HTML snippet that shows the backbone in 3Dmol.js (N, CA, C, O; Angstrom):
<script src="https://3Dmol.org/build/3Dmol-min.js"></script>
<div id="view" style="width:600px;height:400px;position:relative"></div>
<script>
const pdb = `
ATOM      1  N   MET A   1     -20.365 -11.451  -7.275  1.00  0.00           N
ATOM      2  CA  MET A   1     -18.941 -11.464  -7.068  1.00  0.00           C
ATOM      3  C   MET A   1     -18.478 -10.025  -6.825  1.00  0.00           C
ATOM      4  O   MET A   1     -18.820  -9.115  -7.581  1.00  0.00           O
ATOM      5  N   ASP A   2     -17.708  -9.837  -5.776  1.00  0.00           N
ATOM      6  CA  ASP A   2     -17.166  -8.525  -5.451  1.00  0.00           C
ATOM      7  C   ASP A   2     -15.712  -8.445  -5.878  1.00  0.00           C
ATOM      8  O   ASP A   2     -14.942  -9.387  -5.690  1.00  0.00           O
ATOM      9  N   GLU A   3     -15.346  -7.307  -6.454  1.00  0.00           N
ATOM     10  CA  GLU A   3     -13.954  -7.077  -6.818  1.00  0.00           C
ATOM     11  C   GLU A   3     -13.436  -5.907  -6.000  1.00  0.00           C
ATOM     12  O   GLU A   3     -14.072  -4.855  -5.945  1.00  0.00           O
ATOM     13  N   ASN A   4     -12.302  -6.083  -5.375  1.00  0.00           N
ATOM     14  CA  ASN A   4     -11.700  -5.052  -4.540  1.00  0.00           C
ATOM     15  C   ASN A   4     -10.296  -4.761  -5.030  1.00  0.00           C
ATOM     16  O   ASN A   4      -9.564  -5.664  -5.435  1.00  0.00           O
ATOM     17  N   LYS A   5      -9.927  -3.477  -4.988  1.00  0.00           N
ATOM     18  CA  LYS A   5      -8.572  -3.065  -5.345  1.00  0.00           C
ATOM     19  C   LYS A   5      -7.918  -2.432  -4.137  1.00  0.00           C
ATOM     20  O   LYS A   5      -8.572  -1.813  -3.297  1.00  0.00           O
ATOM     21  N   LYS A   6      -6.609  -2.603  -4.072  1.00  0.00           N
ATOM     22  CA  LYS A   6      -5.846  -2.061  -2.960  1.00  0.00           C
ATOM     23  C   LYS A   6      -4.480  -1.641  -3.493  1.00  0.00           C
ATOM     24  O   LYS A   6      -3.847  -2.372  -4.255  1.00  0.00           O
ATOM     25  N   LEU A   7      -4.035  -0.460  -3.086  1.00  0.00           N
ATOM     26  CA  LEU A   7      -2.679  -0.023  -3.383  1.00  0.00           C
ATOM     27  C   LEU A   7      -1.812  -0.476  -2.217  1.00  0.00           C
ATOM     28  O   LEU A   7      -2.046  -0.091  -1.072  1.00  0.00           O
ATOM     29  N   VAL A   8      -0.811  -1.294  -2.515  1.00  0.00           N
ATOM     30  CA  VAL A   8       0.094  -1.803  -1.490  1.00  0.00           C
ATOM     31  C   VAL A   8       1.456  -1.157  -1.718  1.00  0.00           C
ATOM     32  O   VAL A   8       2.075  -1.343  -2.766  1.00  0.00           O
ATOM     33  N   MET A   9       1.919  -0.391  -0.719  1.00  0.00           N
ATOM     34  CA  MET A   9       3.201   0.298  -0.804  1.00  0.00           C
ATOM     35  C   MET A   9       4.148  -0.319   0.222  1.00  0.00           C
ATOM     36  O   MET A   9       3.794  -0.488   1.388  1.00  0.00           O
ATOM     37  N   ILE A  10       5.340  -0.648  -0.225  1.00  0.00           N
ATOM     38  CA  ILE A  10       6.324  -1.266   0.659  1.00  0.00           C
ATOM     39  C   ILE A  10       7.503  -0.307   0.827  1.00  0.00           C
ATOM     40  O   ILE A  10       8.085   0.181  -0.142  1.00  0.00           O
ATOM     41  N   PHE A  11       7.828  -0.059   2.090  1.00  0.00           N
ATOM     42  CA  PHE A  11       8.924   0.838   2.456  1.00  0.00           C
ATOM     43  C   PHE A  11       9.950   0.063   3.284  1.00  0.00           C
ATOM     44  O   PHE A  11       9.638  -0.985   3.850  1.00  0.00           O
ATOM     45  N   ARG A  12      11.166   0.583   3.349  1.00  0.00           N
ATOM     46  CA  ARG A  12      12.168   0.053   4.271  1.00  0.00           C
ATOM     47  C   ARG A  12      12.315   1.080   5.391  1.00  0.00           C
ATOM     48  O   ARG A  12      12.369   2.285   5.141  1.00  0.00           O
ATOM     49  N   ASN A  13      12.379   0.584   6.637  1.00  0.00           N
ATOM     50  CA  ASN A  13      12.535   1.500   7.757  1.00  0.00           C
ATOM     51  C   ASN A  13      14.001   1.582   8.196  1.00  0.00           C
ATOM     52  O   ASN A  13      14.858   0.888   7.650  1.00  0.00           O
ATOM     53  N   SER A  14      14.274   2.424   9.173  1.00  0.00           N
ATOM     54  CA  SER A  14      15.653   2.660   9.616  1.00  0.00           C
ATOM     55  C   SER A  14      16.278   1.442  10.286  1.00  0.00           C
ATOM     56  O   SER A  14      17.488   1.420  10.510  1.00  0.00           O
ATOM     57  N   ALA A  15      15.479   0.432  10.609  1.00  0.00           N
ATOM     58  CA  ALA A  15      16.003  -0.817  11.171  1.00  0.00           C
ATOM     59  C   ALA A  15      16.281  -1.838  10.060  1.00  0.00           C
ATOM     60  O   ALA A  15      16.730  -2.950  10.338  1.00  0.00           O
ATOM     61  N   GLY A  16      16.013  -1.462   8.805  1.00  0.00           N
ATOM     62  CA  GLY A  16      16.255  -2.358   7.684  1.00  0.00           C
ATOM     63  C   GLY A  16      15.119  -3.323   7.402  1.00  0.00           C
ATOM     64  O   GLY A  16      15.265  -4.226   6.578  1.00  0.00           O
ATOM     65  N   LYS A  17      13.995  -3.148   8.071  1.00  0.00           N
ATOM     66  CA  LYS A  17      12.831  -4.029   7.883  1.00  0.00           C
ATOM     67  C   LYS A  17      11.864  -3.403   6.891  1.00  0.00           C
ATOM     68  O   LYS A  17      11.770  -2.180   6.787  1.00  0.00           O
ATOM     69  N   ASN A  18      11.141  -4.257   6.158  1.00  0.00           N
ATOM     70  CA  ASN A  18      10.102  -3.769   5.256  1.00  0.00           C
ATOM     71  C   ASN A  18       8.819  -3.501   6.019  1.00  0.00           C
ATOM     72  O   ASN A  18       8.435  -4.261   6.907  1.00  0.00           O
ATOM     73  N   VAL A  19       8.163  -2.407   5.658  1.00  0.00           N
ATOM     74  CA  VAL A  19       6.894  -1.991   6.250  1.00  0.00           C
ATOM     75  C   VAL A  19       5.906  -1.791   5.112  1.00  0.00           C
ATOM     76  O   VAL A  19       6.222  -1.135   4.120  1.00  0.00           O
ATOM     77  N   THR A  20       4.713  -2.351   5.251  1.00  0.00           N
ATOM     78  CA  THR A  20       3.697  -2.263   4.203  1.00  0.00           C
ATOM     79  C   THR A  20       2.578  -1.336   4.638  1.00  0.00           C
ATOM     80  O   THR A  20       2.083  -1.418   5.762  1.00  0.00           O
ATOM     81  N   ILE A  21       2.187  -0.450   3.730  1.00  0.00           N
ATOM     82  CA  ILE A  21       1.032   0.429   3.932  1.00  0.00           C
ATOM     83  C   ILE A  21       0.080   0.156   2.778  1.00  0.00           C
ATOM     84  O   ILE A  21       0.476   0.195   1.614  1.00  0.00           O
ATOM     85  N   SER A  22      -1.175  -0.120   3.106  1.00  0.00           N
ATOM     86  CA  SER A  22      -2.182  -0.429   2.086  1.00  0.00           C
ATOM     87  C   SER A  22      -3.278   0.621   2.105  1.00  0.00           C
ATOM     88  O   SER A  22      -3.683   1.106   3.162  1.00  0.00           O
ATOM     89  N   ILE A  23      -3.749   0.961   0.909  1.00  0.00           N
ATOM     90  CA  ILE A  23      -4.850   1.913   0.761  1.00  0.00           C
ATOM     91  C   ILE A  23      -5.928   1.247  -0.081  1.00  0.00           C
ATOM     92  O   ILE A  23      -5.679   0.825  -1.211  1.00  0.00           O
ATOM     93  N   ASP A  24      -7.125   1.156   0.481  1.00  0.00           N
ATOM     94  CA  ASP A  24      -8.249   0.552  -0.230  1.00  0.00           C
ATOM     95  C   ASP A  24      -8.783   1.488  -1.307  1.00  0.00           C
ATOM     96  O   ASP A  24      -8.747   2.710  -1.158  1.00  0.00           O
ATOM     97  N   ASP A  25      -9.269   0.909  -2.374  1.00  0.00           N
ATOM     98  CA  ASP A  25      -9.944   1.608  -3.460  1.00  0.00           C
ATOM     99  C   ASP A  25      -9.163   2.797  -4.034  1.00  0.00           C
ATOM    100  O   ASP A  25      -9.665   3.921  -4.038  1.00  0.00           O
ATOM    101  N   PRO A  26      -7.940   2.554  -4.519  1.00  0.00           N
ATOM    102  CA  PRO A  26      -7.211   3.662  -5.148  1.00  0.00           C
ATOM    103  C   PRO A  26      -7.908   4.102  -6.435  1.00  0.00           C
ATOM    104  O   PRO A  26      -8.668   3.336  -7.028  1.00  0.00           O
ATOM    105  N   LYS A  27      -7.650   5.320  -6.858  1.00  0.00           N
ATOM    106  CA  LYS A  27      -8.234   5.827  -8.099  1.00  0.00           C
ATOM    107  C   LYS A  27      -7.841   4.928  -9.265  1.00  0.00           C
ATOM    108  O   LYS A  27      -6.726   4.410  -9.311  1.00  0.00           O
ATOM    109  N   ASP A  28      -8.758   4.748 -10.199  1.00  0.00           N
ATOM    110  CA  ASP A  28      -8.497   3.901 -11.361  1.00  0.00           C
ATOM    111  C   ASP A  28      -7.421   4.478 -12.274  1.00  0.00           C
ATOM    112  O   ASP A  28      -6.699   3.731 -12.935  1.00  0.00           O
ATOM    113  N   ASP A  29      -7.313   5.795 -12.313  1.00  0.00           N
ATOM    114  CA  ASP A  29      -6.355   6.426 -13.225  1.00  0.00           C
ATOM    115  C   ASP A  29      -5.026   6.791 -12.548  1.00  0.00           C
ATOM    116  O   ASP A  29      -4.273   7.618 -13.062  1.00  0.00           O
ATOM    117  N   LEU A  30      -4.748   6.183 -11.411  1.00  0.00           N
ATOM    118  CA  LEU A  30      -3.511   6.433 -10.682  1.00  0.00           C
ATOM    119  C   LEU A  30      -2.318   5.959 -11.516  1.00  0.00           C
ATOM    120  O   LEU A  30      -2.318   4.840 -12.030  1.00  0.00           O
ATOM    121  N   THR A  31      -1.305   6.814 -11.646  1.00  0.00           N
ATOM    122  CA  THR A  31      -0.145   6.471 -12.460  1.00  0.00           C
ATOM    123  C   THR A  31       1.029   6.034 -11.588  1.00  0.00           C
ATOM    124  O   THR A  31       1.075   6.309 -10.389  1.00  0.00           O
ATOM    125  N   GLU A  32       1.960   5.358 -12.214  1.00  0.00           N
ATOM    126  CA  GLU A  32       3.170   4.926 -11.513  1.00  0.00           C
ATOM    127  C   GLU A  32       3.927   6.134 -10.963  1.00  0.00           C
ATOM    128  O   GLU A  32       4.449   6.090  -9.849  1.00  0.00           O
ATOM    129  N   GLU A  33       3.984   7.189 -11.730  1.00  0.00           N
ATOM    130  CA  GLU A  33       4.683   8.402 -11.297  1.00  0.00           C
ATOM    131  C   GLU A  33       4.005   9.021 -10.070  1.00  0.00           C
ATOM    132  O   GLU A  33       4.692   9.477  -9.156  1.00  0.00           O
ATOM    133  N   GLN A  34       2.682   9.044 -10.037  1.00  0.00           N
ATOM    134  CA  GLN A  34       1.964   9.583  -8.880  1.00  0.00           C
ATOM    135  C   GLN A  34       2.243   8.744  -7.626  1.00  0.00           C
ATOM    136  O   GLN A  34       2.431   9.289  -6.538  1.00  0.00           O
ATOM    137  N   ILE A  35       2.268   7.439  -7.786  1.00  0.00           N
ATOM    138  CA  ILE A  35       2.550   6.552  -6.647  1.00  0.00           C
ATOM    139  C   ILE A  35       3.967   6.794  -6.145  1.00  0.00           C
ATOM    140  O   ILE A  35       4.188   6.922  -4.941  1.00  0.00           O
ATOM    141  N   LYS A  36       4.925   6.857  -7.065  1.00  0.00           N
ATOM    142  CA  LYS A  36       6.322   7.080  -6.699  1.00  0.00           C
ATOM    143  C   LYS A  36       6.479   8.415  -5.968  1.00  0.00           C
ATOM    144  O   LYS A  36       7.167   8.490  -4.950  1.00  0.00           O
ATOM    145  N   THR A  37       5.848   9.453  -6.483  1.00  0.00           N
ATOM    146  CA  THR A  37       5.922  10.775  -5.859  1.00  0.00           C
ATOM    147  C   THR A  37       5.325  10.753  -4.451  1.00  0.00           C
ATOM    148  O   THR A  37       5.898  11.320  -3.521  1.00  0.00           O
ATOM    149  N   ALA A  38       4.183  10.102  -4.299  1.00  0.00           N
ATOM    150  CA  ALA A  38       3.540  10.017  -2.983  1.00  0.00           C
ATOM    151  C   ALA A  38       4.411   9.257  -1.990  1.00  0.00           C
ATOM    152  O   ALA A  38       4.548   9.662  -0.835  1.00  0.00           O
ATOM    153  N   MET A  39       4.996   8.159  -2.442  1.00  0.00           N
ATOM    154  CA  MET A  39       5.845   7.365  -1.548  1.00  0.00           C
ATOM    155  C   MET A  39       7.090   8.151  -1.134  1.00  0.00           C
ATOM    156  O   MET A  39       7.502   8.101   0.024  1.00  0.00           O
ATOM    157  N   GLU A  40       7.679   8.865  -2.070  1.00  0.00           N
ATOM    158  CA  GLU A  40       8.850   9.687  -1.744  1.00  0.00           C
ATOM    159  C   GLU A  40       8.489  10.792  -0.761  1.00  0.00           C
ATOM    160  O   GLU A  40       9.281  11.120   0.122  1.00  0.00           O
ATOM    161  N   LEU A  41       7.306  11.363  -0.907  1.00  0.00           N
ATOM    162  CA  LEU A  41       6.839  12.403   0.006  1.00  0.00           C
ATOM    163  C   LEU A  41       6.610  11.837   1.411  1.00  0.00           C
ATOM    164  O   LEU A  41       6.940  12.484   2.405  1.00  0.00           O
ATOM    165  N   ILE A  42       6.048  10.636   1.489  1.00  0.00           N
ATOM    166  CA  ILE A  42       5.845   9.977   2.784  1.00  0.00           C
ATOM    167  C   ILE A  42       7.183   9.794   3.493  1.00  0.00           C
ATOM    168  O   ILE A  42       7.290  10.038   4.694  1.00  0.00           O
ATOM    169  N   VAL A  43       8.205   9.363   2.747  1.00  0.00           N
ATOM    170  CA  VAL A  43       9.534   9.181   3.336  1.00  0.00           C
ATOM    171  C   VAL A  43      10.128  10.530   3.735  1.00  0.00           C
ATOM    172  O   VAL A  43      10.637  10.680   4.846  1.00  0.00           O
ATOM    173  N   GLU A  44      10.066  11.510   2.837  1.00  0.00           N
ATOM    174  CA  GLU A  44      10.661  12.827   3.076  1.00  0.00           C
ATOM    175  C   GLU A  44      10.050  13.530   4.287  1.00  0.00           C
ATOM    176  O   GLU A  44      10.765  14.116   5.100  1.00  0.00           O
ATOM    177  N   LYS A  45       8.730  13.466   4.401  1.00  0.00           N
ATOM    178  CA  LYS A  45       8.032  14.179   5.484  1.00  0.00           C
ATOM    179  C   LYS A  45       7.962  13.367   6.776  1.00  0.00           C
ATOM    180  O   LYS A  45       7.444  13.846   7.784  1.00  0.00           O
ATOM    181  N   ASN A  46       8.483  12.139   6.747  1.00  0.00           N
ATOM    182  CA  ASN A  46       8.493  11.287   7.933  1.00  0.00           C
ATOM    183  C   ASN A  46       7.086  11.166   8.522  1.00  0.00           C
ATOM    184  O   ASN A  46       6.877  11.361   9.720  1.00  0.00           O
ATOM    185  N   VAL A  47       6.128  10.838   7.650  1.00  0.00           N
ATOM    186  CA  VAL A  47       4.719  10.813   8.011  1.00  0.00           C
ATOM    187  C   VAL A  47       4.390   9.661   8.965  1.00  0.00           C
ATOM    188  O   VAL A  47       3.601   9.836   9.893  1.00  0.00           O
ATOM    189  N   PHE A  48       4.985   8.495   8.746  1.00  0.00           N
ATOM    190  CA  PHE A  48       4.668   7.314   9.549  1.00  0.00           C
ATOM    191  C   PHE A  48       5.911   6.796  10.259  1.00  0.00           C
ATOM    192  O   PHE A  48       7.015   6.808   9.715  1.00  0.00           O
ATOM    193  N   LYS A  49       5.695   6.338  11.498  1.00  0.00           N
ATOM    194  CA  LYS A  49       6.744   5.666  12.257  1.00  0.00           C
ATOM    195  C   LYS A  49       6.120   4.447  12.896  1.00  0.00           C
ATOM    196  O   LYS A  49       4.965   4.473  13.319  1.00  0.00           O
ATOM    197  N   LYS A  50       6.894   3.379  12.963  1.00  0.00           N
ATOM    198  CA  LYS A  50       6.438   2.195  13.669  1.00  0.00           C
ATOM    199  C   LYS A  50       7.551   1.770  14.608  1.00  0.00           C
ATOM    200  O   LYS A  50       8.686   1.549  14.187  1.00  0.00           O
ATOM    201  N   ASN A  51       7.215   1.659  15.877  1.00  0.00           N
ATOM    202  CA  ASN A  51       8.203   1.287  16.903  1.00  0.00           C
ATOM    203  C   ASN A  51       9.412   2.221  16.880  1.00  0.00           C
ATOM    204  O   ASN A  51      10.548   1.778  17.049  1.00  0.00           O
ATOM    205  N   ASP A  52       9.163   3.513  16.668  1.00  0.00           N
ATOM    206  CA  ASP A  52      10.199   4.551  16.628  1.00  0.00           C
ATOM    207  C   ASP A  52      11.199   4.407  15.479  1.00  0.00           C
ATOM    208  O   ASP A  52      12.269   5.014  15.517  1.00  0.00           O
ATOM    209  N   TYR A  53      10.869   3.618  14.468  1.00  0.00           N
ATOM    210  CA  TYR A  53      11.721   3.497  13.291  1.00  0.00           C
ATOM    211  C   TYR A  53      11.071   4.251  12.137  1.00  0.00           C
ATOM    212  O   TYR A  53       9.938   3.961  11.754  1.00  0.00           O
ATOM    213  N   ALA A  54      11.793   5.216  11.590  1.00  0.00           N
ATOM    214  CA  ALA A  54      11.277   6.016  10.484  1.00  0.00           C
ATOM    215  C   ALA A  54      11.366   5.231   9.179  1.00  0.00           C
ATOM    216  O   ALA A  54      12.222   4.361   9.024  1.00  0.00           O
ATOM    217  N   LEU A  55      10.485   5.544   8.254  1.00  0.00           N
ATOM    218  CA  LEU A  55      10.574   4.986   6.909  1.00  0.00           C
ATOM    219  C   LEU A  55      11.672   5.749   6.178  1.00  0.00           C
ATOM    220  O   LEU A  55      11.670   6.980   6.164  1.00  0.00           O
ATOM    221  N   VAL A  56      12.610   5.023   5.571  1.00  0.00           N
ATOM    222  CA  VAL A  56      13.763   5.681   4.956  1.00  0.00           C
ATOM    223  C   VAL A  56      13.863   5.470   3.453  1.00  0.00           C
ATOM    224  O   VAL A  56      14.641   6.147   2.781  1.00  0.00           O
ATOM    225  N   GLU A  57      13.073   4.524   2.914  1.00  0.00           N
ATOM    226  CA  GLU A  57      13.182   4.236   1.483  1.00  0.00           C
ATOM    227  C   GLU A  57      11.882   3.635   0.952  1.00  0.00           C
ATOM    228  O   GLU A  57      11.272   2.779   1.594  1.00  0.00           O
ATOM    229  N   ALA A  58      11.470   4.093  -0.223  1.00  0.00           N
ATOM    230  CA  ALA A  58      10.354   3.472  -0.933  1.00  0.00           C
ATOM    231  C   ALA A  58      10.921   2.289  -1.699  1.00  0.00           C
ATOM    232  O   ALA A  58      11.866   2.447  -2.471  1.00  0.00           O
ATOM    233  N   VAL A  59      10.350   1.099  -1.494  1.00  0.00           N
ATOM    234  CA  VAL A  59      10.893  -0.118  -2.095  1.00  0.00           C
ATOM    235  C   VAL A  59      10.101  -0.533  -3.328  1.00  0.00           C
ATOM    236  O   VAL A  59      10.672  -0.705  -4.405  1.00  0.00           O
ATOM    237  N   GLU A  60       8.783  -0.696  -3.174  1.00  0.00           N
ATOM    238  CA  GLU A  60       7.949  -1.089  -4.315  1.00  0.00           C
ATOM    239  C   GLU A  60       6.487  -0.800  -4.022  1.00  0.00           C
ATOM    240  O   GLU A  60       6.103  -0.529  -2.884  1.00  0.00           O
ATOM    241  N   ALA A  61       5.678  -0.864  -5.077  1.00  0.00           N
ATOM    242  CA  ALA A  61       4.237  -0.656  -4.938  1.00  0.00           C
ATOM    243  C   ALA A  61       3.516  -1.555  -5.931  1.00  0.00           C
ATOM    244  O   ALA A  61       4.039  -1.893  -6.993  1.00  0.00           O
ATOM    245  N   GLN A  62       2.302  -1.931  -5.552  1.00  0.00           N
ATOM    246  CA  GLN A  62       1.488  -2.798  -6.399  1.00  0.00           C
ATOM    247  C   GLN A  62       0.026  -2.412  -6.233  1.00  0.00           C
ATOM    248  O   GLN A  62      -0.401  -1.983  -5.161  1.00  0.00           O
ATOM    249  N   ILE A  63      -0.729  -2.572  -7.310  1.00  0.00           N
ATOM    250  CA  ILE A  63      -2.183  -2.535  -7.206  1.00  0.00           C
ATOM    251  C   ILE A  63      -2.617  -3.999  -7.171  1.00  0.00           C
ATOM    252  O   ILE A  63      -2.363  -4.754  -8.109  1.00  0.00           O
ATOM    253  N   VAL A  64      -3.264  -4.385  -6.091  1.00  0.00           N
ATOM    254  CA  VAL A  64      -3.713  -5.764  -5.913  1.00  0.00           C
ATOM    255  C   VAL A  64      -5.224  -5.802  -6.090  1.00  0.00           C
ATOM    256  O   VAL A  64      -5.953  -5.059  -5.432  1.00  0.00           O
ATOM    257  N   THR A  65      -5.687  -6.664  -6.975  1.00  0.00           N
ATOM    258  CA  THR A  65      -7.119  -6.831  -7.222  1.00  0.00           C
ATOM    259  C   THR A  65      -7.532  -8.211  -6.760  1.00  0.00           C
ATOM    260  O   THR A  65      -6.917  -9.212  -7.130  1.00  0.00           O
ATOM    261  N   THR A  66      -8.582  -8.259  -5.945  1.00  0.00           N
ATOM    262  CA  THR A  66      -9.099  -9.548  -5.478  1.00  0.00           C
ATOM    263  C   THR A  66     -10.563  -9.664  -5.861  1.00  0.00           C
ATOM    264  O   THR A  66     -11.296  -8.675  -5.888  1.00  0.00           O
ATOM    265  N   GLN A  67     -10.968 -10.870  -6.150  1.00  0.00           N
ATOM    266  CA  GLN A  67     -12.372 -11.152  -6.435  1.00  0.00           C
ATOM    267  C   GLN A  67     -12.875 -12.104  -5.358  1.00  0.00           C
ATOM    268  O   GLN A  67     -12.241 -13.116  -5.057  1.00  0.00           O
ATOM    269  N   THR A  68     -14.011 -11.768  -4.792  1.00  0.00           N
ATOM    270  CA  THR A  68     -14.596 -12.576  -3.743  1.00  0.00           C
ATOM    271  C   THR A  68     -15.956 -13.076  -4.192  1.00  0.00           C
ATOM    272  O   THR A  68     -16.806 -12.297  -4.625  1.00  0.00           O
ATOM    273  N   THR A  69     -16.149 -14.355  -4.089  1.00  0.00           N
ATOM    274  CA  THR A  69     -17.435 -14.965  -4.418  1.00  0.00           C
ATOM    275  C   THR A  69     -18.041 -15.505  -3.134  1.00  0.00           C
ATOM    276  O   THR A  69     -17.445 -16.348  -2.464  1.00  0.00           O
ATOM    277  N   ASP A  70     -19.226 -15.018  -2.794  1.00  0.00           N
ATOM    278  CA  ASP A  70     -19.939 -15.497  -1.610  1.00  0.00           C
ATOM    279  C   ASP A  70     -20.871 -16.626  -1.997  1.00  0.00           C
ATOM    280  O   ASP A  70     -21.474 -16.619  -3.071  1.00  0.00           O
ATOM    281  N   TYR A  71     -20.977 -17.588  -1.111  1.00  0.00           N
ATOM    282  CA  TYR A  71     -21.893 -18.709  -1.315  1.00  0.00           C
ATOM    283  C   TYR A  71     -22.866 -18.755  -0.150  1.00  0.00           C
ATOM    284  O   TYR A  71     -22.468 -18.643   1.010  1.00  0.00           O
ATOM    285  N   ASP A  72     -24.130 -18.918  -0.461  1.00  0.00           N
ATOM    286  CA  ASP A  72     -25.160 -19.045   0.561  1.00  0.00           C
ATOM    287  C   ASP A  72     -25.300 -20.523   0.907  1.00  0.00           C
ATOM    288  O   ASP A  72     -25.895 -21.296   0.156  1.00  0.00           O
ATOM    289  N   LEU A  73     -24.746 -20.902   2.050  1.00  0.00           N
ATOM    290  CA  LEU A  73     -24.734 -22.300   2.426  1.00  0.00           C
ATOM    291  C   LEU A  73     -25.871 -22.667   3.384  1.00  0.00           C
ATOM    292  O   LEU A  73     -25.915 -23.781   3.905  1.00  0.00           O
ATOM    293  N   VAL A  74     -26.773 -21.740   3.606  1.00  0.00           N
ATOM    294  CA  VAL A  74     -27.926 -22.016   4.450  1.00  0.00           C
ATOM    295  C   VAL A  74     -28.903 -22.871   3.672  1.00  0.00           C
ATOM    296  O   VAL A  74     -29.324 -22.500   2.576  1.00  0.00           O
ATOM    297  N   LEU A  75     -29.266 -24.015   4.232  1.00  0.00           N
ATOM    298  CA  LEU A  75     -30.168 -24.935   3.535  1.00  0.00           C
ATOM    299  C   LEU A  75     -31.603 -24.729   3.958  1.00  0.00           C
ATOM    300  O   LEU A  75     -32.496 -25.421   3.468  1.00  0.00           O
TER     301      LEU A  75
END
`;
const viewer = $3Dmol.createViewer("view");
viewer.addModel(pdb, "pdb");
viewer.setStyle({}, {cartoon: {color: "spectrum"}});
viewer.zoomTo();
viewer.render();
</script>
């Protein structure tokens, strides 16, 4: 069984739409404050744009953990 973690950050852009940025395998000791600071920096520095709409607000963030079980179905 494989376990994967992903940091999912949700921003609002200048068109009022939510934009999601995901980062695979975030550090285990990542704190809420570090995530908040990084998201604010992304907005402040205008690092990402999609369809010419800048990210204007950090909305929320989550660490998502998934478990995958592979089955060998070859008989």
